[in-house]
C-alpha positions as CSV (number, residue, x, y, z in Angstrom):
1,M,25.9,-20.1,-77.7
2,L,26.2,-18.7,-74.2
3,Y,24.5,-20.4,-71.3
4,Y,23.8,-19.2,-67.7
5,I,23.5,-21.7,-65.0
6,K,23.7,-19.9,-61.7
7,P,21.4,-17.2,-60.5
8,M,22.3,-13.9,-62.0
9,K,22.4,-10.4,-60.8
10,S,20.8,-7.6,-62.8
11,C,22.4,-4.7,-64.5
12,I,21.0,-2.5,-61.7
13,D,22.9,-4.6,-59.1
14,V,26.1,-4.1,-61.0
15,A,25.4,-0.3,-61.3
16,N,24.7,-0.1,-57.6
17,L,27.9,-1.9,-56.7
18,F,29.8,0.6,-58.9
19,L,28.0,3.5,-57.2
20,K,29.0,2.2,-53.8
21,W,32.6,2.1,-54.9
22,A,32.3,5.6,-56.4
23,N,31.0,6.8,-53.0
24,R,34.0,5.1,-51.3
25,D,36.5,6.6,-53.7
26,G,35.0,10.0,-54.3
27,D,34.3,9.3,-58.0
28,L,31.4,10.9,-59.8
29,I,29.4,8.8,-62.3
30,T,26.8,10.2,-64.6
31,N,24.2,8.0,-66.3
32,L,26.3,8.2,-69.6
33,K,29.4,7.0,-67.8
34,M,27.5,4.3,-66.0
35,Q,26.2,2.9,-69.3
36,K,29.8,2.3,-70.5
37,L,31.0,0.9,-67.1
38,V,28.1,-1.6,-67.1
39,Y,28.7,-2.4,-70.8
40,Y,32.4,-3.1,-70.3
41,A,31.6,-5.2,-67.2
42,Q,29.3,-7.4,-69.3
43,A,31.8,-7.6,-72.2
44,W,34.8,-8.6,-70.1
45,H,32.7,-10.9,-67.9
46,L,31.9,-12.8,-71.1
47,V,35.6,-13.0,-71.9
48,Y,36.8,-14.2,-68.5
49,F,33.9,-16.2,-67.2
50,K,32.4,-17.4,-70.6
51,E,28.9,-16.4,-69.4
52,I,26.8,-13.2,-69.2
53,L,26.9,-11.2,-66.0
54,F,23.3,-10.0,-66.4
55,K,20.4,-10.8,-68.7
56,N,19.4,-7.2,-69.5
57,T,19.6,-6.1,-73.2
58,I,22.3,-3.7,-74.4
59,L,21.4,-1.5,-77.3
60,A,23.5,0.6,-79.7
61,W,22.4,4.2,-79.1
62,D,24.0,7.4,-80.5
63,F,26.3,7.8,-77.6
64,G,27.4,4.2,-77.5
65,P,26.1,1.1,-75.8
66,V,23.2,1.6,-73.4
67,V,21.4,-0.8,-71.1
68,P,17.9,0.7,-71.2
69,D,17.1,-0.6,-67.7
70,V,20.1,1.3,-66.2
71,Y,19.3,4.4,-68.3
72,H,15.7,4.5,-67.0
73,E,16.8,3.8,-63.4
74,F,19.1,6.9,-63.4
75,K,17.6,9.2,-66.0
76,C,16.2,11.5,-63.3
77,F,19.9,12.7,-62.8
78,S,20.1,13.8,-66.4
79,S,23.8,14.6,-67.0
80,S,24.6,15.3,-63.3
81,P,26.4,12.7,-61.2
82,I,24.2,10.0,-59.8
83,K,23.5,10.4,-56.1
84,Y,23.4,7.0,-54.4
85,K,22.5,6.0,-50.9
86,E,24.2,2.7,-50.1
87,S,22.2,-0.2,-48.7
88,G,25.2,-2.1,-47.4
89,E,24.1,-5.1,-49.4
90,E,25.5,-4.2,-52.8
91,E,28.0,-7.1,-52.8
92,N,25.5,-9.7,-51.7
93,G,24.8,-12.4,-54.4
94,F,28.0,-11.8,-56.2
95,G,30.7,-14.5,-56.0
96,K,34.1,-13.7,-54.6
97,E,35.6,-14.0,-58.1
98,Q,33.0,-11.8,-59.6
99,I,33.6,-9.1,-56.9
100,K,37.4,-9.3,-57.7
101,F,36.7,-9.1,-61.4
102,L,34.2,-6.2,-61.1
103,N,36.6,-4.3,-58.8
104,A,39.3,-4.7,-61.5
105,C,36.9,-3.7,-64.2
106,Y,35.8,-0.7,-62.3
107,G,39.4,0.3,-61.6
108,T,40.3,0.0,-65.2
109,F,37.4,2.1,-66.6
110,I,36.5,4.6,-63.9
111,K,39.5,6.8,-64.8
112,Y,38.1,7.7,-68.2
113,S,35.6,10.4,-68.7
114,A,32.1,9.6,-70.1
115,F,33.1,11.0,-73.5
116,E,36.4,9.1,-73.6
117,L,34.4,5.9,-72.9
118,V,31.9,6.9,-75.7
119,N,34.8,7.3,-78.1
120,M,36.3,4.0,-77.1
121,T,33.0,2.1,-77.7
122,H,32.5,4.0,-81.0
123,N,35.8,2.6,-82.2
124,E,34.9,-1.0,-81.3
125,D,33.1,-3.5,-83.5
126,P,30.2,-4.6,-81.2
127,W,28.7,-1.0,-81.1
128,K,29.8,-0.2,-84.7
129,D,28.3,-3.3,-86.2
130,A,25.0,-3.0,-84.3
131,Y,24.7,0.8,-84.9
132,K,25.2,0.3,-88.7
133,K,21.9,-1.7,-88.7
134,G,20.2,1.3,-87.0
135,P,20.0,3.1,-83.7
136,S,18.6,0.9,-80.9
137,T,19.8,-2.3,-82.4
138,E,20.8,-4.9,-79.9
139,I,24.4,-5.6,-79.2
140,F,24.5,-9.3,-78.7
141,P,26.6,-11.0,-76.0
142,E,28.3,-13.3,-78.5
143,A,29.5,-10.3,-80.6
144,M,30.9,-8.8,-77.5
145,R,32.6,-12.0,-76.4
146,K,34.2,-12.5,-79.8
147,F,35.5,-9.0,-80.1
148,Y,36.9,-8.6,-76.6
149,S,38.4,-12.1,-76.6
150,G,40.2,-11.1,-79.8
151,M,41.4,-7.9,-78.1
152,L,42.8,-9.9,-75.2
153,K,44.5,-12.3,-77.6
154,N,46.1,-9.5,-79.6
155,K,47.3,-7.8,-76.4
156,N,49.2,-10.9,-75.2
């Protein structure tokens, strides 16, 4: 079982941080791509920190894992890149190690297109196992932690 002790950021906080960095780097992020970036941030945070990054639910939708709260926040952009006006406070509330981790996660996954990320998640057990049970089935943090911990172990 996973526990969370310290105050947590929301999935929107993570998305806004990624959008700030996208503005900085000239990257374009659609809602579909953002879903996968936030999903992988949660998954790998579970591996490296042994706790969830945010409490928001992740569901198995047709195009891969989706955080409904993020989807609804940015659905007005449809399939266009998300336009984001920075507040200057995006990093507030994240620990130094989390910022370092999120920056590395962002750097790893931003280079892939939305559909490459969809294909990646479609080939990974957390989405596949949840989706087999039916669209909109929750992808549980423990399933993510187990799978991606195994990937890391096999990589080393």
